[in-house]
N, C-alpha and C positions, 0 to 999 in steps of 0.2 A: 639523816635518820634512814633507817631501812625502809625500802618501798615494797618490802614483802606483803603480798595480800593474802597469801594462803598459809594456814599453819599446819604443821605436821600431823599432829595426833587426831584432829578433827577431820582432817581431808582424808588421811588413811582409813579412818573408821567409816566415815560415810562412803567412800567408794567400796569398801569390802562389803558393805550391806547392799549397795546399789547393783553392784555388778554381778556378784556371785560367781562369774565365770568369764574367762577370757582366754586369748592365746596369742602365741606368735607361731611363726609358721617353721617347719622343718622342711626342708628340703627338695630340690630336684637337681638332677643332671646327669647325663651319661657320658661316657668317653666319646670324643669326636667320631671316632671309628665305628661305633655301634649305633650311632643315633638313626641311622636309616632303618635299623631293624626294629625299633620300638615302636609300640603302639602311638599314634597321635592322638592327644588327649586335649581338648579345649579346657584351659585352665581358669575357672572362675570360682573365687571363694576360697575359704579354708581348706574344705574338704577336698574340692578338685585339685588344689595345688598339692596337698599332703598325699592323695592318691597317685599322683605323678611322681613324686619325690620317692614315695614307697617302692614304685615299680623301678625306679632308677637304682635305689639302694639294693634291691633284691636281685637285679639282673646284671649289674655291672661286676666286672672282676676286680678283685682287691677292695680296699676299704675306701669308699667314696660316699661323701654326704654332700648335701646341696639344699639350697633354698631357691625357690622359683616365685615369680610374680603371680599375685592372685588373678591378675588380669592385665591386659597390656597397659603399662604406665602406672600399675599399682602394686609396688613392692610392699612387703610386710611392715619394714620400718623406713622412717626417713633418713637413715644412715646405714650403709652396708655393714659396718663393723658392728652395729648393734643388732643386726640380723643375725650374723656370723657367730656371735657369742651364744646363741641358742643351740649351736650343734655341739653334740658330745665331744669334749675335748678340747674345745677352742674357748679361750678367754680373751679380754680385750684391755688395751690400755686406754685411758680416757684423758682427754685433753678439754679444758673448759667444760667439763661435764658432759662430753660427747665423745662417742667411740671414735678412734683415731687409728690405732694399730692393733694386731692380733697376734695372740700366742697359741700355738698349737702343741698340745701334748707336753708343755714345758718349756718349748723353745719360743723365744721371744721374736720380735718383729724382722730382725735382721736374719733370721735362720729361716724364713718362710719365702717362697717365690711367689709373686703375684703377677699374672698375666691378664691381659684383655684380649678377649678372642683368641687365646692360645698365644699371644705375643707378649714377649717380656717388656715391662714397663719401667721407664727410669723414674728414680725417685729424686727429689730435691725438697729439702724442709730444712729451714733454719731454726736453729735452737733458741728458745725465748731467752731473752737477757743478754744476748750476744754470744760469741764463741763461733768456732768453725763448725760447718755441717758435716756430718760423719755417717749417717745412716743410710743403708741400702733401702729401707722398708719404705714401701709405698703408704702413703697417708690415706685411709679411705675417706677422710672428712672432705678430700678434694672432689670427690664424684658423687653426685647427687643420685639417688636410688631409682627416679622415675624412668630413665632410659635403660635399666637393666633388666634383662629377661631372667637370668638366674646367675648363682654364683656357685661353683663346684669347689669342694675341698677333698684334694686327692691325698689321702693320709698314707698311703703306701707308694713306693717309687714305681714308675714305669719308664721303659725305654724310650716311649714316644712321647714323653713330655718333658719340657725343659728342666735342666738341673738348676740346683741352687736352693732348693728347700728340703731341709732335714725334717722340720716339724711337718711341713704340708706344702703342696703347690696349690694355690688358690686362683681359680680361672674365673674371670668375670665375662659373661656372655651378654651381648646386646641385641636388641631384636632387629631383624632383618625384614624387609618388605615382602619378599616371596614366601616367606614364611607364614603371612597372613595375607592371603590374596584378596584383592577388592580394595575398598576406600575404608581405613579406620583412622579416627581422629577423635581425640579428647582432650580436655583442658581441665586442670585442676587449680583451685585457689585456696589458699591456706593463711590463716591469721595466727601468729604464734606469739604466746606470751610466755616471757622467761621471768620467773618470779624473784630473779636474783638481781634484776635490771635496777639500777639507782638512777641514772642521768640520761639514758637512751629513751628511745620509743617504747612504751609499755607493750605496743602491739607492733609486730613487725611482719611485713607481707612476704609470701612465697607464691610463684606462680610457675605452673609447669604445663607443657603441650605436646602432643604427639600427632604427627601426621604421617600416614603411611599410605601408599597408593601403588596399584599394579594395574596394568592394562587387562582387557577382558581375557586374554589368553595366558595371563601370568608369565609373559616373557620378559616383561620389563617392569621395575619398580623403583620407587623411591621413598624414602622416609626421612622426616626430620624430627628429632626430639630436642627440646630446649626447656631449660629451668633457670630460674633465678630465686635466690632467697637472701634474706636480710635476718641478721640476729643481734639484737643488742643484749648485752649480759653484764653482770658484775661478779667478782669474787673477792670475799674477805678471807684472809689467811695470816699465817705466821709461820716463819722459818728461823733455823739457826745455820748460819754460814759454815761454821767449822766446829766439830767436836775433836779435841785432841787428846789422845791417850798416852800417858806416860807412867814410868815407874816411880813409885812414891820413895823419897830419900830423907823423909824427915821434915821437908820444907815445901811450902807452896810458893812458886815464883810471885813475885811482885805483892807478897802478903805483907799486911802490917805486923808491927813486932808484937802487938798484943790479940792476934787473930785467935778467935774461938773455932776450934774444930771439934765438932761431934760426930761421932763413929768414924773417926778418921781411918784412912787405909793403914794397913800394917806396912813395915818397912818392906820395901820390895814388891809390894803389890801394885797392881795398874789401878789408875784411876783416870777418869776423862774430864776435861774442863770445856765449857762453851766459849765461843769468842764472841758471841752477841746474841741479841734477840731481837726480832722485827717483826711488827704487825704491818700488813698490807691492805690496801683497798684497790681493786683494778676493775675499770671500766672498759668494756671490750665492745668492738663493732667488727662484725664479720659479713661480707658480701660474697655470696658464691654464685658463680655462672657456669652452666654446663651446656654444651650443645654437641649433636652427632648428626651429621649427614651421611646417609647410605644410599648408595646407587647400585643396582643389581640389574644383569641382563643375562638371559638364557635363552640365545637364538635357537638352540636345539637341546632336547631332552638331556643330551649328554654333557653339556657344557654350561657352566653357571660362572659368571664373573662378578665379584662383588668390590666396589671401591668404597670406602668408608674414611670420614675425617672425625675425629673426636677432640673437643677442646674443653678444658675445665680452668677456671680461674677462681683464687680465693684471694680477697683483699682483707688484710687484718689490721686492725688498730687497737692498741690498748694504752690507757692512761693510768698509770699506777702511783700510788702514794705509799710512802713508808712513814712509820713511827718506829724508832729503833734506839737502843742503847748498846755500847760496846764494852766489853769488859777490859779492865785496865789496871790501876794501881790501888793499892791499900785494900786488899781483899781483907775483910774483917770478921766475917763468920759464915762459916761452911758447915751445912749438915749433909753428911754422906748416906747413901742407902746401903743395904746388905749384899748387894750382887758382887759377883767375884771380880768384876772391874767396876769400881765404884763410881757412882755418879751424885755430884751434889744437888740433892733435891731442894736444898735451900741455898741461896747464893746472895751475899752481901758485899758491896764495896762502898768505900767513903773517899772522899777528895782530901779532907783534913787540910794539911798546909799547901795543897795544890789548889789552882783555880778552878772554878766549877767547869766541867766538861759539858760537850755538847749533847743534846737529845737531836738524834738524826731524824730529819724531816725530808728526806730526798724524794725526788719526783722522777719517774721515768716515763719513757713513751716508746711503744713499738709501731713501726710503720712497715709492712711487710706485704708482698705480694707473690702468690704462687701461681704458676701458669704451666700448662701442659698441652702441647700439640702433638696429635699422632694422626699419621696418614698412612692406610694400607691398602694392599690390592690382593685379592685372593682368587684364584682361578682353580675351579673343580672340574676334572674331566674325566668322564666314564669312557675308556678305550673299548671295552666290550663289557659283556655281562661279569667277567670275571677280574677285569683289570681296572683300577681307578687310580688317577694321580691328583694331587693337590699341590699347588704352588702358592706360596704366601710370602709376600715381601711387605715391610713396613719400616718407616722411620719416624722416631718419637723423640721429643725434647721437652725436658721438665726444667723450669727455671724457678728459682726462689731468690728474691732481690728485695732490696729497700724500695720502699715507696715514698721515700722523702729525700731531699739532698743531704739532710744531715745524718743520713745512716738508717740503718734498720733497728737500732735501739740506742737511746740516750739515756744518760743518767745526770740530772742535775742535782749537783750535792748541796743540800741546805742543813742549816742546824740552828739550835739555840743553846747558848752556853748557860743552861738553867739546872745543871744536874750536879748537886752536891752530894748525893749518895743514891745507890740504886740497889734493889732487891729484886730476886726472881724466885718464885716457887716452880720448880720443874716437876712437882708430882702431879700438877693438873694435866689434863689433855691439852688445854691451852695455858702454857706457862704464863704467870702474871708477870707484869711489867710495872714495878713500883719505883718511883723516884721522889727523893727530896727535893722539891722546887725552891730554887733560890734565883730569883732574878734583881737581886739587890746587891750582891757582893761586888758585881763588876760595874764600872763607872758607866759603861756604853749600854747598860740595859735600863728600863724605865721603872723597875721596882713597883709593880702594880700588883704582884702576887698572883697574876694569871698569864698563860701564855698568849701573846698577841704576835701579830706581825711584825710590830716594832722590835721583838725580840730575836727575829729570824733574819739570818743572813747567809750569803752564799759560800761554797767552798770550791770544789772542783767540777768542771763539766766534762764527762765522757761521751763521746760519740763512736758508737760500735758500727762498723760497716762489715756486713757478711753477705755473701752470695754464693749461689751453687747453681751450675748448669750442668745437666746430665743428658746425653744423648744415647740412643740406641738405633742401631741400624741392623736388621736382621731379614735372613733369607731362608726359606725352608721348602723343601721338595720332598713330599712324603707318597709312598705308593702304597696300595692294597691289593693283594691278590688272593682270590677265593678259590678254595679247592673243596674236596668233598671232606666234610666233617671239621672244616677249618679255614683259615686264612693266614696270610703272611703280611705284616706291615713292615716297611722299610722306608729309609729316608736319610737325607743328609741336610745338615743346617749350618749357618754362619751367622755369627753375632758379634757385633762390635759395639763395644760401651766406652764412652769417654765421659769422665766426671771431673769438673774444674771447681774448686773451692777457693774463695778468697775471704780474708778475715783481717781486719785492722782495728786499732783503738787509737783515736784522736783524744788527747787530753789537754784541756785549757784550764788555766788557773782563773778564778774569779776572787773571791775573798778568801782563799786559800784554806788550808786544813783548820786553821784556828779560828774560823768564822769572825774575820776581821771587821765586818762593817754591817752589824745588826741594823734592821730597819731600812735597807737600802733599796728593796723592791718597791716598785710603784704601787700605789693603793690598788686593791682589788685582784692582784696577782694570785693571792692565795685566799682559799675559802676555808674558814674554821669548820673542823669536822670532828665529830665525836667517834673515835675509832671503836670504842667498845660498845656503841649502840649497834654496830654492824655484827656483833659476834652474838646473836641471840640464841645459839645452841650451847653456849659455854658458860662456865662460871667466870665472870671478869670482876669480882668484888676485889676492891683495892687497888686494882691497876690504874695507871694514869690514863686519862681518857682524852686529852686535848691533842689534836694534830691539824693538819692542813692536807686539802687536795689542790691540785692546780694544773697547769700546763707546764710540762718541761720544755717542749719546744718554744713557747712564750718566753720563758726565761732565758733560753739560749739565745733567741734573737736579741734580747734586751742586753745579756751579759756580752755579747759579741760587740755591741757599740759601745757598751760601758767600760769594757776593759780591752778594747782594740785587738779582737782576733776574728777570724773568718769562721762563722759557724756552719762547718761543712766537716763530713768525715772524710778527710783527706790524708790520714795518718799512713805511716809506712806499713806495708802489709807484713803481719807476722805469720800468715799463712797465704801461700799462693801456690796451690797444688793441684796437679793433674795426675789422674789415674787413667790409664788405657787397658783395657782388656779385649784381646781378640780371641774367640772361642770358635773352634770348628767341631763338629760333631756328626757321627753317623749311628745309626741305630737299626736293629732288625728285632722283630717280634712275632713269635708264632703263636696262634690262637687255635686251640684244638678242643672240640666238643664231643662226647660220646656217653656210653653207659658203663658203669661198673657194678655187676650182678644186678642188673636193673635199676641202678641208681644213676640218673644223669649227672654229668660232671663236666667242668669247664677248667682247662689249663692253658695258662698263657706264660710262656717262657720268652724273655727279652733280654738284650743286651745293648748297651750304650757306650760308645768309646768317644771320649773328648779330649782335645788339646787345647790349653790356654797359655796365651803369651801375655805377659804384664809389664808395663813400663809405667814407673812411677818417677814424677818430675816435680822439683820444687824450686821455685825462684823467690827468694824472700830478701827483703831488707834485713841486713846484719844488725843485731843489737850492739851498741858499743858501750853502754855503762848500765850499771844499776844504781839508780840515784837514791841517795837517803834523804827524804824530804821532810821527816819529823819523826817523832818517838818511835812508833812500829810502822810507818808509811815509807814504802819504797815503790819505785817506778822503773820500768825498764825503758831505756831510751835507744832509739835506733838512728842510725847514720843514713847515708845516701848509698852506701856501698851494698851491692847485691852479689848474691852467689847463686849458682845453679848446681842442684844436687839431682842426678837421674841414675836410677837404678832399675835393672831388667830381671825378670825371672820367668820361668816357664814350668809346666807341669802337664800331666796327663792322667787321666782316670779311666778305667774300666768298670762301667756300673751294671751289674747283672740284676735281673728280677725275675720274680717266679710267683704267680698267683694260681691258686687251686681252690675250686669250690665244688661241692658235691651235695645234691639233694638226697639225705639219708632216708627220709620219710617224706611223705608229701607236706609241702609247706615249711620244712625244716632244712635249713642250708647251714653246712659247716664250711667255714673258709680258712686258709692258711696262706700267708704269704711272706716271702723273703725279698729284700731288696738292699742295694747299696745306694745311698744319697750322699750329697755333698752339699756345704754351705760356705760361700765365699766370705774372706775376712771384710770388716767394715773399712771404709775409706781411711780413717785416722790410723788404723792399725797398718796400713800399706804406705803412709807417708814416708818420704824420703829425708826429711830435714827435722830438726829438733825446734820446739818452741819452749822458752823459758819463762819462768814466773818469779816471784819475789818471796824472800823469807818470811816468817811470821813476826819477825822483829829482829833486833841487832843480834847477830848471832854470837857475839861476846857473852850475852846474857844467858845462863844455864836454862836449859828447857826449851830454847828456840829451835824449833825445826828448820831444816835446809830448805832453801828455795826448790819448788818442784820444777820439773821439766817434763816434756811429753814428746815422746818420738816414736815413729813407726819402724815397721821392718818389711820392705817389699819382697823379701824372700819367704814370707809366710805362705803356707799351703792351706788349701780348704780344710774345713772339719769334714771328717768322712765318717759315715754312720752305717752300720749293719744293722738292719731293721727286721725283726720278727712279728708277726701278726697272727694270732688265731682267734676265731670268733665263732658262735653260734646264733642262728637267727631263726625265730619262729613267727611265720606269717599267718596268723589266724584268721584274718580277713584281708581284703584288698587294701585296707587303710590302718590295719592294726598289726603291731608286731611287738616282740620282745627280743632283745639281743643282748648278749654279754660278750666282750672281747678282752684279749689281754694283748698288750704290746711290749717289746723289748727293744732297746736301742743301744747299741755298743758304739760309743762316739770316740773316735781318734782324733789328735791333732787339735784338740781344744787350745784355745789361746789363752795362756797363762801371763801373768806379767812378773817379770824378773827385775828385781830392783838394782839400780846401778848408781852409784855415787861418783860423780866425776864432774869435770868443768867443761863448759861449752863457750865457744867463742873468745876465750881468753878474757871473760868477764871477772872482775875483781870485786872483792867485799870491803867496802868502806867501814864497816860496823866492826871489824874484827882485826884491823891493822895496829899499826904503832900509834896512831892518833886515838883510836878508841882505848887501847891499854893505858895510854897516858892520862886520858880524860877519866877513866875508872880510878886510877892512882890519886888523882887530884880530888874526886868525889870522897874516897876513903879518907884522905888527909883533912877534908873539911867536915867530915862527920855527916856528910849528906847521903841520902838514900840512893842505892844503886838501881836507879828505875831507867826505863827506855826514854823518858822524857828527860831527866836530868843528864842523862849520858849524851843525848842529842845536842841538848843545849851546852854542855861543856866542850864536846868536840868543836861545835860552830864557833864557841867563843874563843877557844884557844888558836884555833885555825885563822880567825879573822882579826885576832888582836884586840877583842873587846872584852869588857869585864863580864864575868857570869852573871852578876846581879845588876847588869846596867839596863836590863830591860826584862819583860816577863816572858815566859816560855812561847806564849802564842806569838810574841813579837820576833822572837828568834826563829820560830817555825816560818813566820811569814818573810822574814829577811834573808834567810841562808837555806841552801841545799848543801849536803856534803856529798862530793863526788868521788870515786875511787881514783887513787893514783898508783904509780908503779911500786910504792912500797907496801901496798896492801897485798894480802894473800889472794891467791885465785878462789873465787867463790865456788863452794861445793853445791852442785844440784843433785838432788835425787829423782831420777828418771825411772819410770816404770816401763820397761822396753817389753813389747808383746813377743812372745815366743810360743812355737808349736810344742808344748812340753807337757801337755795334760791329757789324760783319757777319764772317761767317765761312762757310767751305765745309768740309764733312766728305763723305768718300766712302770707299768701302771694298768688299770682296769678301766673299761668303759662299759657302764650299764645303761640301758634305755628302755623305755616302754612307750608305746604310742597306741591309742584306742579311741574309736568312735564308738558311742553306745547306741548301736542300732541305727534306726532313722529318727532318733530324739532330737538330733542337732548338737548334742553334747559330746565333746571330746576332750582329751588331755595328752599332753606329752611331759615326760619326766625323764631326766638323765643325771648321771653322777660319774664323775670322773676321778680317779685316784691316781696321782703321779708321785713317784718315788725317785730320788736320785742318790747315788752312793757317796756324794761329797757335799757335805754341808758346811755352812760357816760356823766356825767356833768362835762365839762371842767373847770367851774368856782366854783366846790365844794371845801370845806375844805381839803387840800392836806393832813392833818394828819388822815383822815378817809379812809379806805379801801373801795373802790367802787365795787360793783358787777354789772357787764355789760355783755351783750351778744357779743361775739367776733365773727367775721365771717359773719355778717349779711351785705348783699350789694345786689342790683339789678344787673342783669347780661343780657346781650344780645348777639345774634348770628344773622349774616347774611351770607348765603352760596349761591353763585352763579356757576353753573356748565354747562358744555357742553360736549356731547360725541357723536362720531358715531363709524363706525366699526375701524377706524384708529386713532382716535384723542380723548383725553381726556384733559379736563381743568377744574380747579375749584380755587376759590378765596374765602377765609373765613375770615370774620371780627368778633373777640371776644371782648367783652367790659364788664369791671367789675367796678362798682363804688365803691368810697372810703367806706372803712370799718375799724373798730376797731380790731386790732390783738393781743391786749393785754391791759388788763386794770391795769397791774402793770410791766410795763417794768423796770423801777427802782422805789423801794418802792412803791409809790402810783401814778406813772406818767404813763399814757396812751401812748399808740401807735398806730397810724393810717396809713393804707397803703392808699396811694392816688389813685384816678382813673388811670385805666390803659386800654389800648387797643392794640390788635396786630392783624396784617394782614398777612396772610399766603397763599401760592399758589402752585399748583401742575400742571405740564403739562406732559402728556404722549403721546407716539406715538408708535403704534402697527405696527411694521416693516412687521411682518407675524404672523401666529398663534403661533409661538414659541418665538419670540424674540421682546421685546418692550424697548423702551428707555424713560427716564423721567428726568424732571427737577423739583427740590422743593425749596421753599423759605420760610423761617420762620422769622417772625418779620421783615418784609422787609422794614418798616419805621423806623426801630431801636428805638422803645420806650424804656424808661427808668424807673426804679422803683425808688420810693422815699417813705419814711415813715418820719412821724413827730409826735410831742408830743401834747400838748393840742391845739397849734396853728401852722400854717405852718412854722413861723419863727423857731420853736423849731425842728431843724433837727434831727432825730435820724439817719437815714440811707438813702444813695443814692448809687444807683449802676447804671453806664451808660452801657447800653446794646447795642448789634449790631444784625446785621442779620447774618443768616447762610442760606447757599445754598449747596443743594446736586444735583449731576448729576449722572446717572447711568444706568444700564441696567439689564434686567431679562430675563433669558432664560429657557423656558420650555422643558424638554426632552420628 
């Protein structure tokens, strides 16, 4: 049963009455080159922090937004991404209900550069469910917010900052001891309650502390920040693995002769069909540890040396259970909707003369650890009053790897052959899963009329191994020369990046695909669970509610002994990829200030030149066969032969920038900016070798799609964007302003996917050769249905010299695999090859207002961002054609209300993001859209005295859920029911 304590409507209503007002914070930060020119402000509380951020926004060149700490060790949110989403034009991706990666002005995480104290950070993050890691995007969930001083968002390009961000460059600044002379120390403790938690601890701890010290003369300083957080949570969800869109030819594949079609597609019209429906329950544990040690020494006023070491680690564990049905034979009743591409909003299948098939009850487990180490040395030297130099060197490593010997993700296939028929209503937000339960027609089931562990058997055990290790070594030498009315910045940089990704799948047979041994698991291995009871936000009437939770690794160890295999992720590597990039850069930037007709203005003109050398190397175990293991079950098998693929390329870029701002009247600033920025391709797009998949069924059966393949293109060049910004800002008090801005980005070299049908590695197709043809003819001669199950059984019978009816299909599936031979045709794979063949335009408006009402303590912030792109996904287009479309584009809005006095602080924040395309090819050419989402958070704090304060925080207090769909809303891709999180804690300053 659900362990939810808080209920949505009552909670939201009571909070709105109690709080009345609340906030999140907007921003701080200036460019490194201008920091010494700004007034030093002691930041404490909402208004102090916002006053400083307003100054920085007002006096920076270009478009810069930021968020700063309210006090040392007190950042506005527990997660950096959740703070950044409050900034105009910034939206976030969430993982497990927590901010993970950011999108800026419609450009997703891979198109934004993230730096730590100006240094490029490596990224390493494994995809849930297995697969090769591909993203360059830094995951903000790895870094606790307590050690962060400020986060800057540069929305316009600058010659002096690292390239790689088209949307923005996001710089995280950490505290340094010489910035806070004397002794500063505090400790914070927090108790977190995640309302979704089912089996973990209802309350989990978080502790953080900061120690900063300098000697009396502020010549030497040391600081240490550390934090540890545990979080236990659960997630209930549903998903469909594949939506397959084809042209209607008057027949439905694998349909019954008497199928009932209501509102059927017209001849030649496109329609989509689902592959399955799965309900899931996931129980998760996360432990995050952060630490940073900083040493500073300034023997003379003209020299400051800073040495810092940053460490972060996330340990992730997830135990997930599924309840699923697979679409198969004898489709008997379909009701289609009225869309251009039709979807069956009602779907029914029967087994009829076939044996009952399995209700899927798989268990999965994730064990993963993410770790980052970064060490850096910074020297700042003032040669004289006019000339300053800064040297910075650092080395960073990010590792994401399994935290268990059996891999990063395992799937223990379980099932019960109790499904005599199945129906789904796809018109619901949560599609229904209805089955006709039959545990009597098979001899090895117990015929009690209820799903029990005695009905459940094992099938296949998959162990996924995935790891990524990325390193960055970087050196920078910057100079600044001050002249009358201006200055010149100049510098050279060198950055070397290397990322190695490994991925393999180890497959072991337990009770095989047919679930041969029901009741085989020891008592207590499975816990009966009512899946529907967890979906308390959705209509579940009529759906089948019986399932099980349990431990996939426990079953893995048992099965290894029972079936005689090694329970370890030791399979051949389908991905063994290393990407190396060496980047050399030089820049110059001229800063000029003067007056025009009595109006002060600033002009910044810069240019950056970069050269990049890339080497992509793949060393993989070559596949030697695609085995046909059952009706529509195929498996790629690998040999011991390896092959090396290594390709190199190089490119260079000239990146100009110009920023101009003028005070046309007092307190009113107009800005205009132009820049050219780039974003480099993701790692999978740069891969030099192909990975192959399996077809959706025997390819001799009409409507079966080719096996997919994935391959990269090391010759790809970065996306290049010409960016234009104009804005007007009115600062009517030191903490209040209104701004409106327009941005336009013309992007060349977008990466589109070019479909190519070809053979890879000489693999052959056992389901389309002479044996399959002969089996088809024999089925027709006997008057038997031409289904994937009958076809497999006939091929296996004829090849092995046994009678077709000598055993059941399940026994054939257990006894035989069909391997390709030299008479079979080469298998066709459809690969989507990345190519720089697309251009696009993105523009939009950013509107913002910020105001504090005199000395009342009340304030508000509000912003709205409109983003438009000239390439949308056409959901009614030909599904055989790969479409290019801009992903991540959506309007966003924030509204924050706040109140504070000497003793009390309160803020409430509303964040909204409109529907957006998250993938143009989630499965083959099928799109995926994330539906509109909003979230409400609050924070209340009470200052007991100058040293001690208490606080309460709430996140997603109305418990909004996440849902993704395909071409239309009825085509569910993924749904996850979220809950609220509440923190209560205290903070003590020594």
